[in-house]
C-alpha positions in Angstrom: -4.0 -15.6 -19.9 -5.0 -18.8 -18.1 -3.5 -22.2 -18.3 -4.0 -25.8 -17.2 -1.8 -27.0 -14.3 -1.9 -30.0 -11.9 -5.4 -31.3 -11.9 -5.9 -31.9 -8.1 -4.4 -30.3 -5.1 -2.5 -32.6 -3.0 -2.1 -32.9 0.9 0.5 -30.5 2.2 4.0 -32.0 3.4 4.1 -32.4 7.2 7.4 -30.4 7.4 5.3 -27.3 6.3 3.6 -27.2 9.8 7.0 -27.5 11.5 8.2 -24.6 9.6 5.0 -22.8 10.2 5.6 -23.0 14.0 9.3 -21.9 13.7 8.1 -18.7 11.7 5.4 -18.0 14.3 8.2 -17.4 17.0 10.6 -15.6 14.6 7.8 -13.1 13.6 6.5 -12.7 17.1 10.0 -11.2 18.2 10.5 -9.3 15.0 7.0 -7.6 15.2 7.3 -6.8 18.9 10.6 -4.7 17.8 9.1 -3.4 14.7 5.8 -2.2 16.2 7.5 -0.3 19.0 10.6 1.0 17.4 9.2 4.3 15.9 7.4 5.0 19.1 10.3 4.3 21.2 12.5 6.7 19.1 10.0 9.6 19.4 8.7 9.2 22.9 11.7 7.7 24.8 14.7 9.1 22.9 12.7 12.2 21.8 13.9 12.3 18.3 11.9 14.3 15.8 9.6 12.7 13.3 12.1 13.2 10.3 15.0 11.8 12.2 13.0 8.9 13.4 11.7 8.1 9.9 15.1 8.2 8.4 16.8 6.1 11.1 13.9 3.5 10.9 14.1 3.5 7.2 17.8 3.0 7.2 17.6 0.1 9.7 14.8 -1.7 7.8 16.7 -1.1 4.4 19.7 -2.8 5.7 17.4 -5.4 7.3 16.3 -6.5 3.9 19.7 -6.3 2.2 21.4 -8.9 4.1 19.1 -11.7 2.8 21.0 -11.4 -0.3 24.2 -12.3 1.5 22.5 -14.9 3.7 20.9 -16.6 0.9 24.1 -16.8 -1.3 26.1 -18.1 1.7 23.5 -20.7 2.4 23.4 -21.9 -1.3 27.2 -22.1 -1.6 28.7 -22.7 1.9 26.6 -23.3 5.0 23.4 -24.9 3.8 19.9 -23.7 4.9 19.8 -25.2 8.3 23.1 -23.9 9.7 22.3 -20.5 8.2 19.0 -20.3 9.9 20.5 -21.2 13.3 23.1 -18.5 13.0 20.3 -15.9 12.1 18.2 -17.0 15.2 21.3 -16.4 17.5 22.0 -12.9 16.1 18.2 -12.1 16.6 18.3 -13.3 20.4 21.4 -11.2 21.0 20.0 -8.2 19.1 16.7 -8.0 20.9 18.4 -8.5 24.2 20.7 -5.4 23.6 17.6 -3.2 22.9 16.7 -3.7 26.6 19.6 -1.5 27.4 18.6 2.2 27.9 21.4 3.5 25.7 21.3 4.9 22.0 24.6 3.2 21.4 23.2 -0.3 22.5 20.1 0.5 20.5 22.4 0.9 17.3 24.3 -2.3 18.1 21.2 -4.3 18.9 19.7 -3.1 15.6 23.0 -4.3 13.7 22.6 -7.8 15.2 19.1 -7.9 14.1 19.9 -6.7 10.5 22.4 -9.6 10.3 20.0 -12.1 11.9 17.4 -11.3 9.3 19.9 -11.9 6.5 20.7 -15.5 7.7 17.1 -16.6 8.9 14.7 -15.0 6.5 15.6 -16.3 3.0 16.6 -19.7 4.4 13.5 -20.7 6.1 11.7 -19.7 2.7 14.2 -21.8 0.9 13.4 -24.9 3.2 9.7 -24.2 2.4 10.6 -24.3 -1.4 12.5 -27.5 -1.0 9.3 -29.3 0.1 7.8 -29.2 -3.3 8.4 -31.0 -6.7 9.2 -28.2 -9.1 7.5 -25.2 -10.3 4.2 -27.1 -11.4 3.5 -28.6 -8.1 -0.1 -27.4 -7.3 0.5 -27.4 -3.7 3.2 -24.8 -3.7 1.1 -21.4 -3.8 -1.3 -22.9 -1.2 1.5 -24.1 1.0 3.3 -20.7 0.9 -0.1 -19.0 1.7 -0.5 -21.3 4.9 3.2 -20.5 5.7 2.4 -16.7 5.4 -0.4 -17.2 7.8 2.2 -18.4 10.3 4.2 -15.3 9.8 1.1 -13.3 10.6 -0.1 -15.3 13.5 3.3 -14.3 15.2 2.9 -10.7 14.2 -0.8 -10.4 15.5 0.3 -11.8 19.0 3.2 -9.4 19.1 1.2 -6.3 18.1 -1.6 -7.4 20.7 0.7 -7.9 23.6 3.5 -5.5 22.9 1.4 -2.3 23.9 0.3 -4.1 27.1 3.7 -5.3 28.0 5.0 -1.7 27.6 2.1 -0.2 29.7 2.6 -2.6 32.6 6.4 -3.5 32.7 8.0 -0.9 30.4 9.7 -0.7 26.9 12.6 -2.9 27.9 10.4 -5.7 29.2 9.0 -5.7 25.6 12.3 -6.1 23.8 13.2 -8.9 26.4 10.0 -10.8 25.4 11.1 -10.5 21.9 14.4 -12.2 22.6 12.7 -14.9 24.6 10.3 -15.6 21.7 13.3 -16.2 19.4 15.0 -18.3 22.0 11.8 -20.7 22.1 11.8 -20.8 18.2 15.5 -21.9 18.1 14.9 -24.6 20.7 11.9 -25.9 18.8 14.0 -26.0 15.5 17.0 -27.8 17.2 14.6 -30.5 18.9 12.5 -31.4 15.8 14.3 -30.5 12.7 14.5 -34.1 11.8 11.2 -33.9 10.2 12.9 -32.1 7.3 15.0 -35.2 6.4 18.0 -34.2 4.5 16.6 -31.0 3.2 18.7 -27.9 4.0 21.9 -29.7 4.7 25.1 -28.7 3.0 25.6 -30.8 0.0 28.8 -32.6 -1.1 30.0 -29.7 -3.2 29.5 -27.1 -0.7 32.7 -25.3 0.7 32.0 -25.5 4.4 34.9 -27.6 5.4 37.3 -26.3 2.7 40.3 -23.9 3.3 39.6 -20.2 2.7 42.9 -19.0 1.1 44.7 -21.9 2.8 44.2 -20.1 6.3 41.0 -21.3 7.8 37.8 -23.1 6.7 35.0 -21.3 4.8 32.8 -21.9 7.9 35.1 -19.8 10.0 35.3 -17.3 7.2 31.5 -16.9 7.5 31.8 -16.3 11.3 34.3 -13.5 10.6 32.1 -12.0 7.9 29.1 -11.9 10.4 31.2 -9.8 12.8 32.3 -7.5 10.0 28.5 -7.1 8.9 27.5 -6.2 12.5 30.2 -3.7 12.7 29.4 -2.3 9.3 25.7 -2.0 10.3 26.6 -0.1 13.5 28.6 2.4 11.5 26.1 2.8 8.7 23.1 3.5 11.3 25.2 6.4 12.6 25.4 7.9 9.0 21.9 7.7 7.1 23.4 9.4 3.9 26.2 6.9 3.7 23.7 4.1 4.2 21.5 5.3 1.2 24.8 5.5 -1.0 25.8 2.0 -0.1 22.3 0.6 -0.9 22.4 2.2 -4.4 25.8 1.0 -5.2 24.8 -2.6 -4.0 21.6 -2.4 -5.9 23.5 -1.8 -9.2 25.9 -4.5 -8.3 23.4 -7.2 -7.4 21.0 -6.5 -10.4 24.0 -6.5 -12.7 25.2 -9.8 -11.2 21.8 -11.2 -11.6 21.5 -10.1 -15.2 24.9 -11.6 -16.0 23.8 -14.9 -14.7 20.5 -14.7 -16.4 22.2 -14.1 -19.8 24.3 -17.4 -19.5 21.1 -19.4 -19.3 19.1 -21.0 -21.9 16.1 -19.0 -23.3 13.4 -20.4 -21.1 15.3 -19.8 -17.8 16.5 -16.6 -18.9 13.0 -15.4 -19.7 11.7 -16.5 -16.3 14.6 -14.7 -14.5 14.1 -11.5 -16.3 10.3 -11.6 -15.6 11.1 -12.3 -11.9 13.4 -9.3 -11.8 10.7 -7.1 -13.4 8.2 -8.3 -10.8 10.7 -7.7 -8.0 11.2 -4.1 -9.2 7.4 -3.6 -9.5 7.0 -4.8 -6.1 9.0 -1.9 -4.7 6.0 0.4 -5.2 4.1 -1.9 -3.0 6.6 -2.1 -0.1 7.2 1.6 0.0 3.6 2.1 1.1 3.6 -1.1 3.2 6.6 0.3 5.2 4.4 3.5 6.2 2.4 1.4 8.7 5.1 1.4 11.4 6.2 5.0 10.5 3.6 7.5 9.2 0.5 5.5 9.9 1.5 4.5 13.5 2.1 8.3 14.4 -1.1 9.1 12.7 -2.8 6.7 14.8 -1.1 8.2 17.9 -2.1 11.6 17.1 -5.2 11.7 15.0 -7.3 8.4 15.6 -9.9 8.2 18.4 -8.5 5.1 20.1 -11.5 4.4 22.4 -12.9 1.2 21.3 -15.8 -0.7 23.3 -14.7 1.4 26.3 -11.0 0.4 26.1 -8.1 2.8 25.3 -6.4 0.8 22.6 -2.5 1.3 22.6 -1.1 2.7 19.4 0.9 -0.4 18.6 -2.1 -2.8 18.9 -3.6 -1.2 15.7 -0.8 -2.9 14.0 -2.4 -6.2 14.9 -5.1 -5.4 12.3 -2.7 -6.4 9.5 -1.8 -9.9 10.7 -5.4 -10.4 12.0 -6.7 -9.9 8.5 -4.0 -12.1 7.1 -5.1 -14.9 9.3 -8.8 -14.4 8.7 -8.5 -14.1 4.9 -5.8 -17.0 4.4 -8.2 -19.7 4.4 -10.6 -18.0 1.9 -7.8 -17.0 -0.5 -6.3 -20.5 -0.1 -9.6 -22.0 -1.0 -9.8 -19.7 -4.0 -6.5 -20.8 -5.4 -7.4 -24.5 -4.8 -10.6 -23.9 -6.6 -8.9 -22.4 -9.6 -6.5 -25.4 -9.6 -9.2 -27.8 -9.6 -10.8 -26.2 -12.5 -7.5 -26.4 -14.4 -7.2 -22.5 -14.5 -4.7 -20.1 -13.1 -4.7 -16.4 -12.7 -1.3 -15.0 -14.1 1.2 -14.1 -11.3 1.8 -10.6 -12.9 -2.0 -9.8 -12.6 -1.9 -10.6 -8.8 1.0 -8.2 -8.4 -1.1 -5.5 -10.0 -4.2 -6.3 -7.9 -2.2 -6.3 -4.6 -0.6 -2.7 -5.6 -4.2 -1.3 -6.4 -5.5 -2.6 -3.1 -2.5 -1.0 -1.2 -3.1 2.5 -2.8 -6.9 2.2 -2.1 -6.1 1.5 1.6 -4.3 4.9 1.8 -7.0 6.7 -0.1 -9.5 5.5 2.5 -7.5 7.3 5.2 -7.4 10.5 3.1 -11.1 10.4 2.5 -12.0 9.7 6.0 -9.7 12.7 7.2 -11.4 15.1 4.8 -15.0 14.1 5.4 -15.1 13.0 9.1 -11.9 14.5 10.5 -13.3 18.2 11.2 -12.4 17.9 14.9 -8.9 16.5 14.2 -9.6 12.8 14.8 -11.1 10.0 12.9 -12.9 6.8 14.1 -10.9 3.6 14.6 -13.1 1.8 12.1 -11.5 3.7 9.3 -8.1 2.2 10.4 -9.7 -1.2 10.4 -11.0 -0.7 6.7 -7.6 0.6 5.5 -5.6 -2.1 7.2 -8.0 -4.7 5.7 -7.5 -3.5 2.1 -3.8 -3.3 2.5 -3.6 -6.7 4.2 -5.5 -8.4 1.3 -3.1 -6.8 -1.0 -0.1 -8.1 1.1 -1.7 -11.7 1.2 -1.9 -11.6 -2.6 1.5 -10.4 -3.3 4.0 -11.7 -0.6 3.2 -15.4 -0.5 2.7 -15.6 -4.3 5.9 -13.7 -4.8 7.8 -16.2 -2.5 6.2 -19.1 -4.3 7.1 -17.8 -7.7 10.8 -16.8 -6.9 11.4 -20.6 -5.5 9.5 -22.1 -8.4 11.0 -20.0 -11.2 14.6 -19.7 -10.1 17.3 -22.2 -11.4 17.9 -24.8 -8.8 21.2 -23.5 -7.7 20.0 -19.9 -7.4 17.0 -20.2 -5.3 18.8 -18.6 -2.2 20.0 -15.8 -4.3 16.6 -15.2 -6.1 14.9 -15.0 -2.6 17.7 -12.7 -1.4 16.9 -10.3 -4.4 13.1 -10.6 -3.6 13.9 -9.4 0.0 16.4 -6.8 -1.4 13.4 -5.2 -3.1 12.2 -4.2 0.4 15.8 -2.8 1.1 15.2 -0.2 -1.8 11.7 0.3 -0.8 12.4 0.9 2.9 15.3 3.3 2.0 12.9 5.3 -0.3 10.1 5.0 2.3 12.0 7.1 4.7 12.2 9.9 2.4 8.7 9.5 1.1 7.4 9.6 4.9 8.9 13.2 5.0 5.9 14.3 3.2 4.0 13.4 6.4 6.4 15.2 8.8 4.7 17.0 11.6 6.9 19.7 13.2 7.8 19.2 16.9 6.0 21.5 19.4 2.5 22.2 20.3 0.7 21.3 17.1 -3.2 21.1 16.9 -4.9 17.9 15.9 -6.4 19.8 13.0 -3.0 20.9 11.6 -1.6 17.4 11.9 -4.6 15.7 10.3 -4.4 18.0 7.3 -0.6 17.2 6.9 -1.3 13.3 7.1 -4.4 13.7 4.7 -2.2 15.4 2.1 0.5 12.7 2.3 -2.0 9.7 2.2 -3.7 11.3 -0.9 -0.3 11.4 -2.8 0.6 7.9 -1.5 -2.7 6.5 -2.8 -3.0 8.1 -6.2 0.4 7.4 -7.2 0.2 3.7 -6.3 -3.1 3.4 -8.2 -1.5 4.9 -11.1 1.5 2.4 -10.9 -1.2 -0.5 -10.8 -2.7 0.9 -14.0 0.6 1.0 -15.7 1.5 -2.5 -14.6 -1.8 -3.9 -15.9 -0.5 -3.0 -19.4 2.4 -5.3 -19.1 0.5 -8.4 -17.6 0.3 -10.4 -21.1 4.0 -9.9 -21.8 5.2 -11.0 -18.4 2.8 -14.0 -18.3 4.2 -15.2 -21.7 7.9 -14.8 -20.3 7.0 -16.8 -17.3 5.1 -19.5 -19.2 2.1 -18.6 -16.9 
């Protein structure tokens, strides 16, 4: 289950640190919005828990579907750089629209953000993958781990400052700050992307300047498609059931499209593609629980956690800074571990890392259940239990997400990297759609509900979340040898 690879790690490419900074600003804006949204819906628009969960889940599900489209368009038409710029512009507009105190403007703003994520997220990762020399480059996993630290540096700053901004200047000032963060990231990219050389530019066989049905260029067709996607997002967010039906249909379509492409490949490529598909499907379990952080865990923190820490009343959203904080702190240690393994000509199987990450995520929820049962007699638990829970979940995320990104870019055929990354993010679409329904287990009825009653509801939900996820990890462990063989790991 271990194999010799590159004998010595090599210094990371300079362009890695440029993309690192771009991702810091993009994630800053995104996590300001993500951290505040469920609280914004329940406290400002006064939606019930169940309606807030379903709207949030539909939004995030669509958010992770669009990278399939954005990745494919970047591969075939626009190139990674232009696609990234389009995504940043949509982000800036979307966060700006959230500042308007209107439910319809909120729907429209979320629709822009959905499309922006589709054109930004897979293509910055594709640019990252282009920095390395094939799947056996020993720098790849370490590079993606560093890149992932950039993601969480932006997320940490967002979670820390978002609550303070809301407290002193209001909700809409926080969303304006998110828009400004993306604007700074776009300026940085436009002023310094020469460090990438020719990476990410449309190649000679791209369709960007060719005619679309003899009417206008493919580039203009992409702009029209973006407008249609924004309108579609606006409509779907008003109809959650329709959203779930669309996601189910698209899941069948894209998985079928992927399988048909895999069957046309040689045996080695085909096995790797099928192994990636299995890993992507397995990751859905992880992301269902991950998505509980801004939903059930956020409202649990608001209602049943003693938020007095060292004499400071901590804003609820600031607890979400624990996730990126642990990612930042643990990244150097985990990166050192991977490098140590490489230097000793060994390698942990990718599939085993997925299993370990899933187990840690389940354990993070069991900790909250145990704390609520043992120490929650008065209806609240100490903040330190949240610290421990987030620590376990974050370690699992750090093992799964950057390793998953690295694996997708390494194992995908050269002309399918964008699509493979799109499918990787599409797993989050499925997970987020399911997460909204799973969150209903933790639904606290509106009205004057005691802390004791609400903590019992959350404890029951977290127990189910945790034990089912640990069981999934045990089942996954049985398939590690077969998947490792398919990957060639």
